[in-house]
LUMFIGU-715387 format. One record per residue: x, y, z of N, C-alpha, C in turn; residue number from 1. Coordinates in steps of 0.05 Angstrom, whole numbers, plus 5000, padded with zeros to 4 digits. Layout:
# residues N
+------+------+------+------+------+------+------+------+------+-----+
:  nxx :  nyy :  nzz : caxx : cayy : cazz :  cxx :  cyy :  czz : num :
+------+------+------+------+------+------+------+------+------+-----+
:    X :    Y :    Z :    X :    Y :    Z :    X :    Y :    Z : NUM :
...
+------+------+------+------+------+------+------+------+------+-----+
This chain:
# residues 59
+------+------+------+------+------+------+------+------+------+-----+
:  nxx :  nyy :  nzz : caxx : cayy : cazz :  cxx :  cyy :  czz : num :
+------+------+------+------+------+------+------+------+------+-----+
: 5015 : 4972 : 5000 : 5004 : 4997 : 5000 : 5016 : 5034 : 4999 :   1 :
: 5042 : 5030 : 5015 : 5054 : 5047 : 5010 : 5065 : 5059 : 4992 :   2 :
: 5077 : 5035 : 4974 : 5089 : 5039 : 4953 : 5064 : 5053 : 4928 :   3 :
: 5041 : 5041 : 4931 : 5019 : 5046 : 4909 : 5013 : 5086 : 4927 :   4 :
: 5012 : 5077 : 4932 : 5010 : 5115 : 4952 : 5042 : 5135 : 4943 :   5 :
: 5066 : 5119 : 4944 : 5083 : 5141 : 4946 : 5091 : 5144 : 4908 :   6 :
: 5076 : 5118 : 4895 : 5068 : 5142 : 4863 : 5050 : 5145 : 4860 :   7 :
: 5033 : 5145 : 4873 : 5022 : 5166 : 4876 : 5028 : 5199 : 4878 :   8 :
: 5036 : 5189 : 4897 : 5049 : 5224 : 4906 : 5076 : 5226 : 4877 :   9 :
: 5082 : 5204 : 4877 : 5098 : 5217 : 4851 : 5099 : 5227 : 4819 :  10 :
: 5067 : 5217 : 4824 : 5054 : 5216 : 4791 : 5043 : 5241 : 4798 :  11 :
: 5036 : 5258 : 4827 : 5025 : 5283 : 4819 : 5050 : 5306 : 4823 :  12 :
: 5069 : 5290 : 4830 : 5101 : 5310 : 4833 : 5106 : 5326 : 4805 :  13 :
: 5101 : 5288 : 4793 : 5116 : 5294 : 4760 : 5121 : 5318 : 4749 :  14 :
: 5087 : 5332 : 4746 : 5090 : 5349 : 4744 : 5104 : 5375 : 4744 :  15 :
: 5107 : 5377 : 4775 : 5122 : 5407 : 4772 : 5149 : 5396 : 4771 :  16 :
: 5152 : 5373 : 4775 : 5185 : 5361 : 4780 : 5198 : 5372 : 4754 :  17 :
: 5183 : 5369 : 4716 : 5177 : 5360 : 4700 : 5183 : 5404 : 4692 :  18 :
: 5165 : 5414 : 4706 : 5169 : 5443 : 4705 : 5209 : 5458 : 4724 :  19 :
: 5209 : 5448 : 4737 : 5239 : 5456 : 4743 : 5261 : 5448 : 4721 :  20 :
: 5251 : 5421 : 4723 : 5259 : 5413 : 4694 : 5277 : 5432 : 4669 :  21 :
: 5265 : 5443 : 4669 : 5254 : 5461 : 4650 : 5278 : 5479 : 4648 :  22 :
: 5277 : 5490 : 4678 : 5299 : 5513 : 4685 : 5320 : 5503 : 4686 :  23 :
: 5331 : 5483 : 4691 : 5353 : 5469 : 4705 : 5360 : 5451 : 4698 :  24 :
: 5382 : 5448 : 4679 : 5401 : 5425 : 4661 : 5394 : 5391 : 4670 :  25 :
: 5389 : 5372 : 4678 : 5402 : 5349 : 4694 : 5420 : 5341 : 4679 :  26 :
: 5454 : 5331 : 4678 : 5467 : 5324 : 4660 : 5483 : 5311 : 4680 :  27 :
: 5493 : 5285 : 4663 : 5526 : 5272 : 4684 : 5529 : 5275 : 4659 :  28 :
: 5547 : 5259 : 4672 : 5584 : 5255 : 4656 : 5599 : 5233 : 4649 :  29 :
: 5593 : 5226 : 4623 : 5605 : 5196 : 4631 : 5639 : 5185 : 4632 :  30 :
: 5646 : 5160 : 4617 : 5671 : 5156 : 4636 : 5692 : 5175 : 4604 :  31 :
: 5678 : 5181 : 4587 : 5712 : 5206 : 4570 : 5696 : 5226 : 4577 :  32 :
: 5675 : 5242 : 4597 : 5682 : 5267 : 4612 : 5662 : 5282 : 4596 :  33 :
: 5643 : 5269 : 4566 : 5626 : 5287 : 4568 : 5600 : 5279 : 4580 :  34 :
: 5587 : 5309 : 4581 : 5562 : 5310 : 4597 : 5545 : 5296 : 4568 :  35 :
: 5522 : 5284 : 4586 : 5504 : 5269 : 4568 : 5474 : 5288 : 4574 :  36 :
: 5459 : 5288 : 4564 : 5433 : 5301 : 4558 : 5408 : 5284 : 4578 :  37 :
: 5401 : 5284 : 4598 : 5380 : 5258 : 4604 : 5357 : 5277 : 4604 :  38 :
: 5334 : 5246 : 4587 : 5311 : 5255 : 4579 : 5295 : 5244 : 4590 :  39 :
: 5265 : 5262 : 4588 : 5251 : 5270 : 4612 : 5245 : 5244 : 4625 :  40 :
: 5244 : 5209 : 4615 : 5225 : 5193 : 4633 : 5254 : 5172 : 4636 :  41 :
: 5288 : 5188 : 4634 : 5288 : 5177 : 4652 : 5311 : 5203 : 4677 :  42 :
: 5295 : 5228 : 4677 : 5285 : 5245 : 4694 : 5266 : 5235 : 4714 :  43 :
: 5254 : 5240 : 4703 : 5231 : 5216 : 4726 : 5232 : 5203 : 4735 :  44 :
: 5235 : 5167 : 4716 : 5250 : 5145 : 4735 : 5277 : 5157 : 4760 :  45 :
: 5291 : 5173 : 4753 : 5316 : 5171 : 4780 : 5305 : 5192 : 4801 :  46 :
: 5289 : 5211 : 4792 : 5260 : 5225 : 4819 : 5237 : 5204 : 4834 :  47 :
: 5233 : 5178 : 4814 : 5210 : 5165 : 4830 : 5235 : 5143 : 4845 :  48 :
: 5254 : 5136 : 4846 : 5282 : 5126 : 4857 : 5284 : 5139 : 4877 :  49 :
: 5291 : 5164 : 4884 : 5299 : 5181 : 4900 : 5285 : 5181 : 4922 :  50 :
: 5254 : 5178 : 4908 : 5239 : 5175 : 4932 : 5230 : 5158 : 4943 :  51 :
: 5231 : 5123 : 4919 : 5216 : 5103 : 4937 : 5240 : 5097 : 4958 :  52 :
: 5260 : 5109 : 4952 : 5297 : 5102 : 4971 : 5287 : 5125 : 4998 :  53 :
: 5279 : 5142 : 5002 : 5273 : 5157 : 5021 : 5249 : 5146 : 5037 :  54 :
: 5230 : 5144 : 5025 : 5207 : 5126 : 5041 : 5216 : 5113 : 5054 :  55 :
: 5229 : 5079 : 5040 : 5239 : 5056 : 5048 : 5261 : 5067 : 5074 :  56 :
: 5278 : 5092 : 5072 : 5288 : 5104 : 5095 : 5281 : 5107 : 5126 :  57 :
: 5251 : 5124 : 5119 : 5235 : 5131 : 5135 : 5209 : 5110 : 5147 :  58 :
: 5225 : 5078 : 5140 : 5209 : 5050 : 5147 : 5215 : 5061 : 5190 :  59 :
+------+------+------+------+------+------+------+------+------+-----+
């Protein structure tokens, strides 16, 4: 049940996160040192993993 609640909250915050991501570039650096631009699905996946991790730490 808590996982479903987390996903529900995550979906509600997804739009807010998208707006924030328009203002800031989420980038990572690969092994060659080149910056890689993350697409929206990757950004969303990372945010969901972070939120689930936070919830599991709060148990």
